C-alpha positions as a Python dict, from the first residue, in 0.01 Angstrom:
ca = {
    (1, 'M'): (0, 0, 0),
    (2, 'N'): (296, 200, 158),
    (3, 'Q'): (234, 493, 363),
    (4, 'I'): (448, 787, 483),
    (5, 'P'): (465, 816, 822),
    (6, 'S'): (342, 1070, 988),
    (7, 'S'): (595, 1211, 1169),
    (8, 'L'): (742, 1287, 812),
    (9, 'S'): (409, 1395, 697),
    (10, 'A'): (463, 1660, 1024),
    (11, 'N'): (764, 1738, 900),
    (12, 'R'): (600, 1843, 558),
    (13, 'R'): (365, 2066, 628),
    (14, 'S'): (610, 2301, 863),
    (15, 'V'): (818, 2331, 518),
    (16, 'Y'): (490, 2452, 333),
    (17, 'I'): (369, 2646, 588),
    (18, 'A'): (703, 2786, 602),
    (19, 'V'): (746, 2779, 210),
    (20, 'A'): (356, 2979, 177),
    (21, 'A'): (472, 3242, 406),
    (22, 'M'): (790, 3307, 183),
    (23, 'C'): (530, 3362, -84),
    (24, 'M'): (340, 3606, 60),
    (25, 'V'): (671, 3805, 174),
    (26, 'A'): (747, 3786, -166),
    (27, 'T'): (419, 3994, -238),
    (28, 'F'): (664, 4297, -67),
    (29, 'P'): (759, 4436, -411),
    (30, 'G'): (380, 4462, -527),
    (31, 'R'): (156, 4620, -149),
    (32, 'T'): (139, 4988, -34),
    (33, 'H'): (453, 4966, 226),
    (34, 'G'): (703, 4774, -10),
    (35, 'L'): (685, 5044, -245),
    (36, 'G'): (690, 5304, -12),
    (37, 'L'): (1055, 5271, 56),
    (38, 'I'): (1131, 5384, -280),
    (39, 'T'): (845, 5650, -380),
    (40, 'E'): (1068, 5908, -312),
    (41, 'S'): (1333, 5812, -502),
    (42, 'I'): (1093, 5703, -790),
    (43, 'L'): (948, 6099, -816),
    (44, 'Q'): (1267, 6231, -864),
    (45, 'D'): (1415, 5972, -1090),
    (46, 'L'): (1138, 5954, -1324),
    (47, 'A'): (1055, 6353, -1224),
    (48, 'L'): (681, 6212, -1163),
    (49, 'D'): (418, 6444, -999),
    (50, 'R'): (305, 6329, -657),
    (51, 'T'): (-74, 6312, -738),
    (52, 'I'): (25, 6180, -1079),
    (53, 'Y'): (184, 5893, -898),
    (54, 'G'): (-109, 5844, -591),
    (55, 'Y'): (-318, 5772, -928),
    (56, 'Y'): (-87, 5538, -1116),
    (57, 'N'): (-67, 5336, -747),
    (58, 'L'): (-461, 5347, -758),
    (59, 'W'): (-520, 5241, -1075),
    (60, 'A'): (-248, 4972, -1087),
    (61, 'T'): (-433, 4858, -764),
    (62, 'L'): (-751, 4847, -918),
    (63, 'I'): (-636, 4669, -1217),
    (64, 'G'): (-391, 4468, -1081),
    (65, 'A'): (-677, 4337, -862),
    (66, 'L'): (-851, 4147, -1192),
    (67, 'F'): (-522, 3914, -1144),
    (68, 'C'): (-724, 3737, -854),
    (69, 'I'): (-990, 3616, -1072),
    (70, 'P'): (-796, 3373, -1344),
    (71, 'I'): (-497, 3303, -1052),
    (72, 'G'): (-808, 3104, -825),
    (73, 'S'): (-933, 2896, -1116),
    (74, 'M'): (-535, 2823, -1210),
    (75, 'L'): (-467, 2690, -890),
    (76, 'D'): (-776, 2477, -823),
    (77, 'R'): (-725, 2321, -1193),
    (78, 'S'): (-336, 2336, -1265),
    (79, 'G'): (-230, 2268, -877),
    (80, 'C'): (6, 2519, -627),
    (81, 'R'): (313, 2436, -766),
    (82, 'K'): (320, 2565, -1127),
    (83, 'V'): (83, 2820, -1009),
    (84, 'L'): (330, 2974, -756),
    (85, 'S'): (649, 2924, -957),
    (86, 'T'): (486, 3106, -1276),
    (87, 'V'): (322, 3324, -1045),
    (88, 'L'): (673, 3413, -869),
    (89, 'L'): (841, 3409, -1211),
    (90, 'G'): (594, 3694, -1338),
    (91, 'L'): (658, 3903, -1022),
    (92, 'G'): (1075, 3857, -1085),
    (93, 'I'): (1046, 3956, -1434),
    (94, 'S'): (780, 4250, -1369),
    (95, 'V'): (1042, 4398, -1074),
    (96, 'I'): (1328, 4401, -1269),
    (97, 'C'): (1187, 4566, -1563),
    (98, 'M'): (1066, 4804, -1319),
    (99, 'S'): (1446, 4896, -1185),
    (100, 'M'): (1519, 5051, -1559),
    (101, 'V'): (1217, 5190, -1697),
    (102, 'Q'): (1321, 5556, -1815),
    (103, 'S'): (994, 5636, -1920),
    (104, 'K'): (625, 5727, -1727),
    (105, 'L'): (447, 5488, -1955),
    (106, 'L'): (656, 5224, -1903),
    (107, 'F'): (686, 5262, -1548),
    (108, 'F'): (301, 5259, -1542),
    (109, 'I'): (292, 4924, -1683),
    (110, 'C'): (518, 4738, -1489),
    (111, 'L'): (344, 4899, -1181),
    (112, 'V'): (30, 4719, -1287),
    (113, 'L'): (224, 4389, -1327),
    (114, 'T'): (395, 4424, -1035),
    (115, 'R'): (54, 4482, -813),
    (116, 'G'): (-125, 4236, -1027),
    (117, 'F'): (170, 3925, -979),
    (118, 'G'): (246, 4020, -617),
    (119, 'Q'): (-30, 4212, -440),
    (120, 'S'): (-298, 4026, -601),
    (121, 'A'): (-156, 3702, -768),
    (122, 'L'): (82, 3560, -536),
    (123, 'S'): (-106, 3659, -226),
    (124, 'V'): (-366, 3423, -325),
    (125, 'A'): (-136, 3174, -397),
    (126, 'S'): (50, 3168, -83),
    (127, 'I'): (-325, 3134, 137),
    (128, 'T'): (-437, 2899, -127),
    (129, 'L'): (-103, 2641, -29),
    (130, 'I'): (-210, 2634, 274),
    (131, 'S'): (-559, 2602, 195),
    (132, 'K'): (-550, 2308, -85),
    (133, 'Y'): (-255, 2118, 137),
    (134, 'F'): (-410, 2086, 477),
    (135, 'P'): (-679, 1856, 638),
    (136, 'K'): (-941, 2138, 804),
    (137, 'S'): (-848, 1957, 1164),
    (138, 'K'): (-479, 2173, 1117),
    (139, 'L'): (-594, 2455, 906),
    (140, 'G'): (-669, 2668, 1189),
    (141, 'Y'): (-372, 2651, 1363),
    (142, 'S'): (-125, 2611, 1049),
    (143, 'M'): (-271, 2917, 954),
    (144, 'G'): (-190, 3081, 1304),
    (145, 'I'): (155, 2993, 1186),
    (146, 'Y'): (165, 3025, 875),
    (147, 'S'): (88, 3451, 961),
    (148, 'V'): (355, 3486, 1258),
    (149, 'L'): (583, 3394, 1011),
    (150, 'T'): (435, 3633, 750),
    (151, 'S'): (469, 3940, 979),
    (152, 'V'): (817, 3832, 1132),
    (153, 'F'): (911, 3758, 733),
    (154, 'F'): (827, 4116, 627),
    (155, 'M'): (983, 4259, 923),
    (156, 'L'): (1286, 4103, 819),
    (157, 'A'): (1221, 4233, 430),
    (158, 'F'): (1170, 4573, 546),
    (159, 'W'): (1471, 4614, 721),
    (160, 'A'): (1664, 4422, 457),
    (161, 'M'): (1523, 4699, 179),
    (162, 'G'): (1587, 5005, 375),
    (163, 'A'): (1986, 4835, 523),
    (164, 'A'): (1982, 4828, 111),
    (165, 'L'): (1851, 5138, -12),
    (166, 'E'): (2094, 5357, 311),
    (167, 'N'): (2404, 5142, 241),
    (168, 'I'): (2391, 5081, -174),
    (169, 'S'): (2613, 5372, -377),
    (170, 'P'): (2495, 5445, -720),
    (171, 'W'): (2680, 5256, -975),
    (172, 'T'): (2852, 5452, -1260),
    (173, 'I'): (2832, 5275, -1556),
    (174, 'G'): (3031, 5368, -1862),
    (175, 'F'): (2894, 5333, -2201),
    (176, 'T'): (3034, 5464, -2549),
    (177, 'G'): (3150, 5783, -2360),
    (178, 'N'): (2838, 5874, -2142),
    (179, 'D'): (2825, 5797, -1793),
    (180, 'I'): (2496, 5581, -1688),
    (181, 'V'): (2461, 5641, -1318),
    (182, 'L'): (2199, 5399, -1153),
    (183, 'P'): (2025, 5508, -834),
    (184, 'A'): (2073, 5318, -479),
    (185, 'W'): (1648, 5208, -562),
    (186, 'R'): (1717, 5063, -903),
    (187, 'I'): (1997, 4854, -794),
    (188, 'A'): (1848, 4712, -446),
    (189, 'W'): (1480, 4664, -708),
    (190, 'C'): (1698, 4415, -965),
    (191, 'G'): (1830, 4251, -663),
    (192, 'L'): (1474, 4176, -504),
    (193, 'G'): (1402, 4072, -858),
    (194, 'L'): (1672, 3835, -923),
    (195, 'I'): (1617, 3664, -536),
    (196, 'L'): (1245, 3614, -698),
    (197, 'L'): (1361, 3413, -990),
    (198, 'F'): (1664, 3226, -848),
    (199, 'V'): (1602, 3187, -467),
    (200, 'C'): (1195, 3160, -452),
    (201, 'V'): (1112, 3007, -790),
    (202, 'P'): (1334, 2708, -737),
    (203, 'T'): (1221, 2670, -350),
    (204, 'V'): (873, 2631, -445),
    (205, 'L'): (950, 2383, -752),
    (206, 'F'): (1146, 2183, -479),
    (207, 'C'): (922, 2124, -222),
    (208, 'V'): (572, 2197, -336),
    (209, 'R'): (414, 1891, -461),
    (210, 'S'): (124, 1882, -713),
    (211, 'R'): (-108, 1709, -517),
    (212, 'H'): (-352, 1908, -292),
    (213, 'T'): (-410, 1750, 27),
    (214, 'I'): (-199, 1604, 310),
    (215, 'Q'): (-349, 1388, 542),
    (216, 'G'): (-181, 1269, 823),
    (217, 'E'): (-88, 901, 711),
    (218, 'E'): (39, 1015, 292),
    (219, 'K'): (25, 812, 66),
    (220, 'E'): (274, 748, -244),
    (221, 'S'): (334, 891, -521),
    (222, 'G'): (175, 741, -772),
    (223, 'Q'): (-210, 753, -596),
    (224, 'E'): (-136, 1150, -527),
    (225, 'N'): (-423, 1247, -769),
    (226, 'S'): (-612, 978, -735),
    (227, 'V'): (-897, 1139, -459),
    (228, 'E'): (-1111, 1481, -585),
    (229, 'P'): (-1117, 1729, -265),
    (230, 'D'): (-1485, 1770, -196),
    (231, 'G'): (-1675, 2093, -92),
    (232, 'I'): (-1895, 2330, -207),
    (233, 'P'): (-1921, 2430, -612),
    (234, 'F'): (-1757, 2812, -655),
    (235, 'A'): (-2097, 2909, -806),
    (236, 'R'): (-2319, 2783, -524),
    (237, 'A'): (-2043, 2932, -257),
    (238, 'I'): (-2049, 3293, -394),
    (239, 'R'): (-2450, 3292, -351),
    (240, 'T'): (-2408, 3209, -25),
    (241, 'P'): (-2419, 3481, 332),
    (242, 'S'): (-2172, 3348, 470),
    (243, 'F'): (-1925, 3413, 155),
    (244, 'W'): (-2046, 3797, 138),
    (245, 'I'): (-2039, 3860, 502),
    (246, 'F'): (-1716, 3717, 550),
    (247, 'G'): (-1546, 3842, 229),
    (248, 'L'): (-1712, 4234, 289),
    (249, 'S'): (-1671, 4261, 656),
    (250, 'I'): (-1317, 4194, 642),
    (251, 'S'): (-1228, 4351, 317),
    (252, 'F'): (-1414, 4685, 493),
    (253, 'F'): (-1118, 4601, 785),
    (254, 'G'): (-843, 4638, 559),
    (255, 'L'): (-1043, 4967, 347),
    (256, 'V'): (-1007, 5148, 702),
    (257, 'S'): (-663, 4993, 775),
    (258, 'S'): (-504, 5112, 475),
    (259, 'G'): (-687, 5432, 524),
    (260, 'I'): (-586, 5478, 913),
    (261, 'G'): (-205, 5323, 810),
    (262, 'L'): (-155, 5566, 530),
    (263, 'N'): (-279, 5883, 724),
    (264, 'N'): (-177, 5757, 1105),
    (265, 'E'): (98, 6027, 1201),
    (266, 'D'): (-211, 6356, 1094),
    (267, 'I'): (-459, 6110, 1247),
    (268, 'L'): (-254, 6056, 1614),
    (269, 'S'): (-154, 6459, 1594),
    (270, 'E'): (-581, 6568, 1530),
    (271, 'R'): (-567, 6390, 1851),
    (272, 'G'): (-317, 6586, 2008),
    (273, 'F'): (-24, 6357, 2021),
    (274, 'D'): (314, 6404, 1853),
    (275, 'V'): (511, 6195, 1606),
    (276, 'K'): (717, 5971, 1938),
    (277, 'M'): (351, 5897, 1954),
    (278, 'Y'): (353, 5759, 1585),
    (279, 'H'): (662, 5586, 1595),
    (280, 'F'): (606, 5398, 1901),
    (281, 'L'): (282, 5303, 1809),
    (282, 'M'): (426, 5111, 1475),
    (283, 'I'): (608, 4914, 1722),
    (284, 'L'): (330, 4835, 2051),
    (285, 'P'): (25, 4633, 1841),
    (286, 'L'): (336, 4370, 1696),
    (287, 'P'): (350, 4131, 1988),
    (288, 'F'): (-8, 4127, 2029),
    (289, 'G'): (-120, 4098, 1670),
    (290, 'L'): (88, 3785, 1661),
    (291, 'L'): (-21, 3640, 1970),
    (292, 'S'): (-356, 3658, 1831),
    (293, 'N'): (-304, 3511, 1476),
    (294, 'L'): (-177, 3182, 1742),
    (295, 'A'): (-485, 3212, 1957),
    (296, 'I'): (-764, 3239, 1690),
    (297, 'G'): (-577, 2979, 1474),
    (298, 'Y'): (-595, 2772, 1794),
    (299, 'L'): (-919, 2827, 1838),
    (300, 'A'): (-1059, 2790, 1535),
    (301, 'R'): (-1069, 2393, 1594),
    (302, 'Y'): (-1296, 2391, 1892),
    (303, 'V'): (-1505, 2707, 1836),
    (304, 'R'): (-1730, 2824, 1553),
    (305, 'I'): (-1569, 3034, 1337),
    (306, 'T'): (-1880, 3248, 1274),
    (307, 'Y'): (-1851, 3345, 1662),
    (308, 'L'): (-1457, 3434, 1613),
    (309, 'L'): (-1585, 3657, 1380),
    (310, 'I'): (-1820, 3811, 1509),
    (311, 'F'): (-1556, 3868, 1847),
    (312, 'S'): (-1300, 4032, 1624),
    (313, 'L'): (-1569, 4272, 1459),
    (314, 'F'): (-1755, 4396, 1731),
    (315, 'F'): (-1427, 4464, 1925),
    (316, 'T'): (-1260, 4630, 1603),
    (317, 'G'): (-1593, 4811, 1553),
    (318, 'L'): (-1602, 4930, 1901),
    (319, 'A'): (-1190, 5085, 1903),
    (320, 'K'): (-1318, 5223, 1580),
    (321, 'F'): (-1603, 5450, 1720),
    (322, 'L'): (-1424, 5533, 2056),
    (323, 'F'): (-1140, 5657, 1914),
    (324, 'P'): (-1229, 5993, 1873),
    (325, 'F'): (-1302, 6033, 2212),
    (326, 'I'): (-903, 5946, 2315),
    (327, 'Q'): (-754, 6189, 2534),
    (328, 'T'): (-473, 6017, 2694),
    (329, 'P'): (-196, 5819, 2617),
    (330, 'A'): (-283, 5512, 2789),
    (331, 'Q'): (-666, 5541, 2638),
    (332, 'V'): (-461, 5557, 2274),
    (333, 'Y'): (-231, 5196, 2386),
    (334, 'A'): (-548, 5009, 2469),
    (335, 'Y'): (-723, 5124, 2155),
    (336, 'T'): (-423, 5018, 1901),
    (337, 'I'): (-419, 4710, 2144),
    (338, 'V'): (-736, 4576, 2098),
    (339, 'L'): (-735, 4665, 1738),
    (340, 'A'): (-411, 4479, 1689),
    (341, 'V'): (-575, 4200, 1863),
    (342, 'A'): (-940, 4208, 1651),
    (343, 'G'): (-757, 4282, 1374),
    (344, 'G'): (-483, 4017, 1399),
    (345, 'G'): (-797, 3769, 1453),
    (346, 'L'): (-937, 3872, 1140),
    (347, 'S'): (-651, 3807, 883),
    (348, 'V'): (-651, 3486, 1026),
    (349, 'L'): (-1024, 3435, 984),
    (350, 'F'): (-968, 3578, 620),
    (351, 'F'): (-686, 3328, 523),
    (352, 'I'): (-899, 2983, 681),
    (353, 'A'): (-1257, 3072, 634),
    (354, 'W'): (-1277, 3003, 303),
    (355, 'A'): (-1137, 2653, 292),
    (356, 'H'): (-1351, 2585, 632),
    (357, 'I'): (-1677, 2686, 496),
    (358, 'F'): (-1680, 2549, 163),
    (359, 'G'): (-1387, 2274, 128),
    (360, 'Q'): (-1118, 2266, -117),
    (361, 'R'): (-1288, 2169, -403),
    (362, 'D'): (-1285, 2526, -595),
    (363, 'V'): (-1149, 2708, -277),
    (364, 'G'): (-860, 2895, -527),
    (365, 'K'): (-1122, 3006, -734),
    (366, 'I'): (-1313, 3145, -393),
    (367, 'Q'): (-1017, 3292, -240),
    (368, 'G'): (-990, 3457, -550),
    (369, 'V'): (-1286, 3639, -548),
    (370, 'A'): (-1228, 3734, -177),
    (371, 'Q'): (-861, 3907, -266),
    (372, 'M'): (-983, 4079, -501),
    (373, 'M'): (-1282, 4251, -292),
    (374, 'S'): (-989, 4296, -46),
    (375, 'V'): (-749, 4447, -326),
    (376, 'F'): (-1032, 4694, -419),
    (377, 'A'): (-1109, 4770, -57),
    (378, 'S'): (-732, 4862, 31),
    (379, 'A'): (-754, 5075, -276),
    (380, 'L'): (-985, 5300, -154),
    (381, 'G'): (-940, 5320, 207),
    (382, 'P'): (-692, 5634, 149),
    (383, 'I'): (-985, 5762, -22),
    (384, 'F'): (-1207, 5714, 230),
    (385, 'F'): (-985, 5903, 517),
    (386, 'A'): (-896, 6236, 296),
    (387, 'Y'): (-1258, 6282, 212),
    (388, 'S'): (-1346, 6300, 604),
    (389, 'K'): (-1062, 6539, 643),
    (390, 'E'): (-1165, 6701, 286),
    (391, 'W'): (-1535, 6789, 374),
    (392, 'T'): (-1520, 6824, 777),
    (393, 'N'): (-1164, 6920, 803),
    (394, 'S'): (-1132, 6612, 1078),
    (395, 'Y'): (-1121, 6203, 1033),
    (396, 'T'): (-1355, 6175, 1304),
    (397, 'L'): (-1651, 6136, 1053),
    (398, 'A'): (-1450, 5834, 884),
    (399, 'F'): (-1424, 5694, 1254),
    (400, 'Y'): (-1768, 5697, 1352),
    (401, 'I'): (-1864, 5597, 1014),
    (402, 'S'): (-1611, 5229, 1024),
    (403, 'G'): (-1701, 5184, 1390),
    (404, 'V'): (-2065, 5138, 1321),
    (405, 'L'): (-2037, 4953, 970),
    (406, 'T'): (-1786, 4709, 1138),
    (407, 'I'): (-2041, 4654, 1431),
    (408, 'L'): (-2317, 4608, 1166),
    (409, 'F'): (-2122, 4349, 997),
    (410, 'A'): (-2098, 4184, 1372),
    (411, 'V'): (-2436, 4171, 1371),
    (412, 'S'): (-2517, 4031, 1031),
    (413, 'A'): (-2231, 3783, 1105),
    (414, 'C'): (-2488, 3667, 1372),
    (415, 'F'): (-2709, 3506, 1116),
    (416, 'I'): (-2467, 3329, 881),
    (417, 'K'): (-2515, 2927, 880),
    (418, 'T'): (-2311, 2730, 1126),
    (419, 'E'): (-2050, 2520, 964),
    (420, 'K'): (-2219, 2227, 1056),
    (421, 'T'): (-2463, 2342, 848),
    (422, 'M'): (-2280, 2421, 535),
    (423, 'N'): (-2138, 2073, 546),
    (424, 'D'): (-2488, 1877, 567),
    (425, 'E'): (-2581, 2066, 215),
    (426, 'R'): (-2206, 1918, 58),
}
C-alpha cells in the first residue's frame, strides 16, 4: 500500500494546528472579552439596563454551556470536519442575526446561540481537532504551539475589532422616506459573521480530512477510516478520579480568572495601585504565558502530566493566597508572572489531558463535559468575587478561599492514577 511521506504529514500537522487555532479564535464573538468590545454600544442601542444585560450574559453563558454535550458526541460520531463547518455556520448566522436584532428578546436568543455555538461548541471542536488527529507522542508540543497561536490570533482579533469599531462610520440607509442609521457595532459584527461564513467555513472544508488520526506515516484515502481509535469509553472515563480532578481543578482556575479579570482594576486599587498598573499588567504576563504554553507542551512528552498539574496548581494557589499581602510594585509583578506561567501551563493541560489519559475513542464527549464544566465555572467567577466585595468590603476573602482550594486541588492531584496504570486498563 502506498504511503504519504512523513514530511508531508508534518506539513499537514502544521496546517491542522493553524486551522484549530483559527477555529478557537473564531469563538471571539461568543466570549465575554469579545462581547465586551460592543457592550456599551449594545446598552445604548437597545436601551438595555446594565444589570439586566449582566443577567442576560449569565443565563446565555449557562444555557450555551449545554451545547458542549451534544457537540462532543457529534465529534466522536461524525468527525471534526463536518462538525467544525456546521458549528462555524451556526455561529456565523447567529452573529449576523445579532447585528440586526432590535428587540431585547431576540437579542437574548441570539446571545444564547452565540455563546452556545462560540464559547461552548466551537471551543470543544477546536480542541478536539488536535486531540483526534494527533498521536499521543506529538500531542503535548502540538497543543503548546496551538496555545501560542491562539493567543497571538486573539490579540490580532481584538486589535482588528477595536480598530473597526473606532474607524467605521455609521451607515445611513434611506428606506421609503425614512432613514435607518446602522451604528458601527452592527456593521462590524455583521462583517465578523460574514468572515465566519465565507472564510472560516471554506478553510475547514478545504483543509481538514474526515479521518481521526495522523500518524507519522499516513495511509492513502480509501483506508482512512479502517482503524478505530483506541481509548477508555466515555462512561468509564467520567467515573475516574482523574477526570474530576483535572476537570474541577482547571475549571476552578477559570472561575477565579474570570472573577479577577472582570474586577482586576478594582482589586489592584484596593491594594493601592493605580490604573496605570492595571493597564501594564494586561501586557506583562503575555510573553511569560506564551513561553509557559510551549514549555508545558514540550514537557508533557517526557513528564507525567499529573506532575505538571500539581506544579501549576500549587504555585497558582500560593500566588492567590499571598496576593492580599502584596504591597510593592515588585511584588505585584512577581505575582502576575507566577500566575501567567502557572496559568499558561493549566491551559495546555486542559487541552491535552483528555486524549493523553483516556485515548481518542470518546475524547469528543469527554472534552465536551469538561468544557461545559469550565464554562459554568467562568460564568460564576464574577459572582464569587462580587459577593466577597459585598459581604466584607474587600476581595481578600475571595483570594484566601481560592488560594486554599487550589492548593487542595494540587494535593488531590497527587492521588491521580499514573498514565501507565490508565493505559493498562484500556
